[in-house]
C-alpha positions as CSV (number, residue, x, y, z in Angstrom):
1,M,-17.9,10.4,7.4
2,Q,-15.9,10.2,4.2
3,F,-16.5,6.5,3.5
4,G,-16.3,7.1,-0.3
5,A,-12.7,8.1,-0.1
6,N,-11.6,4.5,0.7
7,G,-12.1,1.7,-1.8
8,L,-13.1,-0.9,0.8
9,L,-15.2,1.4,2.9
10,R,-17.3,2.2,-0.2
11,V,-18.3,-1.4,-0.4
12,L,-19.2,-1.7,3.3
13,A,-21.2,1.5,3.2
14,I,-23.8,0.3,0.8
15,G,-24.8,-3.1,2.3
16,E,-26.2,-4.6,5.4
17,A,-23.0,-3.8,7.3
18,A,-23.4,0.0,6.8
19,P,-24.8,0.6,10.3
20,L,-21.6,-0.8,11.8
21,L,-19.6,2.0,10.0
22,A,-21.3,4.5,12.2
23,R,-19.0,3.3,15.0
24,A,-15.8,4.0,13.0
25,E,-13.6,6.7,14.5
26,P,-11.5,9.3,12.7
27,V,-7.8,9.0,13.2
28,R,-4.8,11.1,12.2
29,L,-1.9,9.5,10.4
30,Q,1.4,11.1,11.4
31,T,4.7,10.5,9.6
32,G,6.7,7.8,11.4
33,Q,3.8,6.6,13.4
34,A,3.8,2.8,13.9
35,L,0.3,1.5,13.4
36,L,1.1,-2.2,13.9
37,Q,4.3,-4.1,15.0
38,P,5.2,-7.7,14.6
39,G,3.4,-10.0,16.9
40,E,0.5,-7.7,17.6
41,R,-3.0,-8.7,17.1
42,P,-5.0,-5.8,15.6
43,S,-7.6,-4.5,17.9
44,H,-8.7,-2.1,15.1
45,V,-8.4,-1.9,11.4
46,I,-7.3,1.4,9.9
47,F,-8.7,2.5,6.5
48,P,-6.6,5.4,5.1
49,L,-8.5,8.2,3.4
50,V,-5.4,10.3,2.7
51,G,-1.7,9.3,3.2
52,L,0.6,6.3,2.7
53,V,1.5,3.5,5.1
54,A,4.6,1.4,4.4
55,Q,4.6,-2.3,5.2
56,T,8.1,-3.6,6.0
57,V,9.9,-6.6,7.5
58,A,13.1,-6.7,9.5
59,S,15.8,-9.5,9.6
60,A,17.3,-10.7,12.9
61,E,20.3,-8.5,12.1
62,G,18.0,-5.4,11.9
63,R,18.0,-5.0,8.1
64,V,14.7,-3.7,6.8
65,A,13.0,-4.4,3.5
66,G,9.8,-3.2,2.1
67,V,6.7,-5.3,1.3
68,S,4.1,-2.8,0.0
69,L,2.5,0.5,0.4
70,I,-1.1,1.0,1.5
71,G,-3.3,4.0,0.8
72,A,-6.9,4.8,0.2
73,E,-7.4,1.6,-1.8
74,G,-7.3,-0.7,1.3
75,G,-6.6,-0.9,5.0
76,V,-4.1,-1.8,7.6
77,G,-4.5,-5.1,9.6
78,I,-7.4,-6.3,7.5
79,V,-6.3,-9.8,6.8
80,E,-5.0,-10.4,10.3
81,A,-8.1,-9.0,11.9
82,A,-10.4,-11.1,9.8
83,G,-8.3,-14.2,10.7
84,R,-7.9,-13.2,14.4
85,A,-4.1,-13.5,13.8
86,P,-1.0,-11.5,14.8
87,V,0.8,-9.4,12.2
88,F,4.2,-10.4,10.8
89,S,5.2,-7.0,9.4
90,T,5.6,-3.5,10.6
91,F,3.1,-0.9,9.3
92,R,4.4,2.6,9.6
93,V,3.0,5.9,8.3
94,Q,5.2,7.3,5.5
95,A,3.0,10.2,4.2
96,P,0.8,11.9,6.7
97,G,-3.0,12.0,6.3
98,A,-6.2,10.8,7.9
99,G,-8.2,7.6,8.1
100,L,-11.0,5.8,9.9
101,R,-10.5,3.2,12.6
102,L,-12.9,0.3,13.0
103,A,-12.8,-2.2,15.8
104,A,-11.6,-5.6,14.6
105,E,-14.6,-7.4,15.9
106,L,-16.9,-5.0,14.1
107,L,-15.1,-5.8,10.8
108,V,-15.5,-9.5,11.4
109,E,-19.2,-9.0,12.1
110,A,-19.6,-6.9,9.0
111,L,-18.0,-9.5,6.8
112,E,-20.2,-12.2,8.3
113,V,-23.5,-10.4,7.5
114,E,-22.6,-8.9,4.1
115,A,-21.7,-11.3,1.4
116,R,-20.8,-8.6,-1.1
117,A,-18.4,-7.0,1.3
118,R,-16.9,-10.3,2.2
119,A,-16.2,-11.0,-1.5
120,A,-14.6,-7.6,-2.0
121,F,-12.3,-8.1,1.0
122,Q,-11.3,-11.5,-0.1
123,R,-10.5,-10.0,-3.5
124,Y,-8.4,-7.4,-1.8
125,A,-6.5,-10.1,0.1
126,A,-5.9,-11.9,-3.1
127,I,-4.5,-8.8,-4.8
128,R,-2.3,-8.1,-1.7
129,S,-0.9,-11.6,-1.8
130,A,-0.2,-11.3,-5.5
131,E,1.6,-8.0,-4.9
132,H,3.8,-9.5,-2.3
133,E,4.8,-12.4,-4.6
134,N,5.4,-10.0,-7.4
135,W,7.6,-7.8,-5.2
136,I,9.8,-10.8,-4.5
137,A,10.0,-11.8,-8.1
138,C,10.8,-8.2,-9.1
139,A,13.6,-8.0,-6.5
140,A,15.1,-11.2,-7.9
141,F,15.0,-10.5,-11.6
142,A,14.4,-6.8,-12.4
143,S,16.9,-4.0,-12.7
144,A,17.2,-1.2,-10.1
145,E,15.5,1.2,-12.5
146,A,12.6,-1.1,-13.0
147,R,12.1,-1.6,-9.3
148,L,12.4,2.1,-8.5
149,A,9.9,2.9,-11.2
150,M,7.5,0.3,-9.8
151,L,7.7,1.8,-6.3
152,L,7.2,5.4,-7.5
153,L,4.1,4.4,-9.5
154,L,2.7,2.5,-6.6
155,A,3.2,5.5,-4.3
156,R,1.5,7.7,-6.9
157,E,-1.5,5.3,-7.2
158,R,-1.9,4.7,-3.5
159,G,-1.2,8.3,-2.5
160,G,-3.8,10.0,-4.7
161,D,-2.3,10.1,-8.2
162,G,-0.4,13.3,-7.5
163,R,2.6,14.6,-9.4
164,V,4.8,14.7,-6.3
165,V,5.3,11.7,-4.0
166,P,6.7,12.2,-0.5
167,L,9.5,9.7,-0.6
168,T,13.0,10.2,0.5
169,Q,15.9,8.3,-1.1
170,E,16.6,6.7,2.3
171,F,13.1,5.4,2.4
172,L,13.3,4.2,-1.2
173,A,16.4,2.3,-0.5
174,E,14.8,0.7,2.6
175,M,11.7,-0.3,0.7
176,L,13.6,-1.7,-2.2
177,G,16.3,-3.5,-0.1
178,M,19.1,-1.6,-2.0
179,Q,22.1,0.4,-1.1
180,R,21.3,4.1,-1.1
181,T,24.0,4.7,-3.7
182,T,22.2,2.2,-6.0
183,V,18.9,4.1,-5.6
184,T,20.7,7.4,-6.2
185,Q,22.2,6.1,-9.5
186,A,18.9,4.8,-10.7
187,A,17.2,8.1,-9.8
188,S,19.9,10.0,-11.6
189,Q,19.4,8.0,-14.7
190,F,15.7,8.8,-14.7
191,A,16.4,12.5,-13.9
192,S,18.8,12.8,-16.8
193,R,16.1,11.7,-19.2
194,G,13.5,14.1,-17.7
195,V,11.4,11.3,-16.2
196,I,11.6,12.5,-12.5
197,R,13.0,15.3,-10.5
198,T,14.3,14.6,-7.0
199,L,13.5,17.2,-4.4
200,R,14.2,17.4,-0.7
201,G,12.2,14.5,0.8
202,R,10.1,14.2,-2.4
203,V,10.2,13.0,-5.9
204,E,8.4,14.8,-8.7
205,L,7.1,12.5,-11.5
206,L,7.5,14.3,-14.8
207,D,6.8,11.4,-17.3
208,V,4.5,8.8,-15.9
209,D,4.4,6.9,-19.2
210,A,8.2,6.5,-19.2
211,L,8.0,5.1,-15.6
212,R,5.3,2.6,-16.7
213,E,7.6,1.5,-19.6
214,A,10.5,1.1,-17.2
215,A,8.4,-0.8,-14.7
216,A,6.7,-3.1,-17.2
217,V,8.8,-6.1,-16.4
218,C,7.6,-5.8,-12.8
219,L,4.0,-4.7,-13.3
220,R,2.7,-6.4,-16.5
221,D,1.6,-9.7,-15.0
222,L,0.4,-8.1,-11.8
223,E,-1.8,-5.6,-13.6
224,A,-3.2,-8.4,-15.8
225,F,-4.1,-10.4,-12.7
226,R,-5.7,-7.3,-11.1
227,R,-7.8,-6.6,-14.2
228,K,-8.9,-10.2,-14.3
229,L,-10.1,-10.1,-10.6
230,E,-11.8,-6.7,-11.1
231,A,-13.7,-8.1,-14.1
232,L,-15.3,-10.8,-11.9
233,P,-18.7,-10.0,-10.4
234,I,-19.0,-9.5,-6.7
């Protein structure tokens, strides 16, 4: 199996928990597929190998806002499975792909027997928590262009560092908690400067450095925190 394609599975595959991975099952990730819904307790954890999963929350009035994107760096339902807790958010496939599914009890067993894997998963949970906090701060203080740039870069990073990310303007508006017209205006500003090109259901990233500069207000502290964590020994 392609354990090396997922950042967390790579850690599990080289320790005492490796034999448990033999019981992981391949799974297809189809656009629009709901992997977890609020209130569900994960019976399995899904580790994407290819594709993107959007994490969103909905208000009582039905308005939806994004929380994060998950790709081959992590997994869906990890924190809740490890804590034997229900999920609060909805996890839905945004870009199709494939992954591996591991029973929640096997993940818990793996983390109990393998200290290195446990440390890596705790670090992943810390980064996810920081991302959520940063997302809130960015929504409160940053411009529409900065927030759009942040999301496009996150999709590029989690989706395989490709030039084209499979995101519609409707999805971007939902993830950013903005009106679609606001997203269109921000995207038009980038397009006029040759930074992106909007296609049908996709966005082509023409100048990644310009996007990083635009998103700096949202990403500077988060990336510094991530580098600090990654520098610590496991």
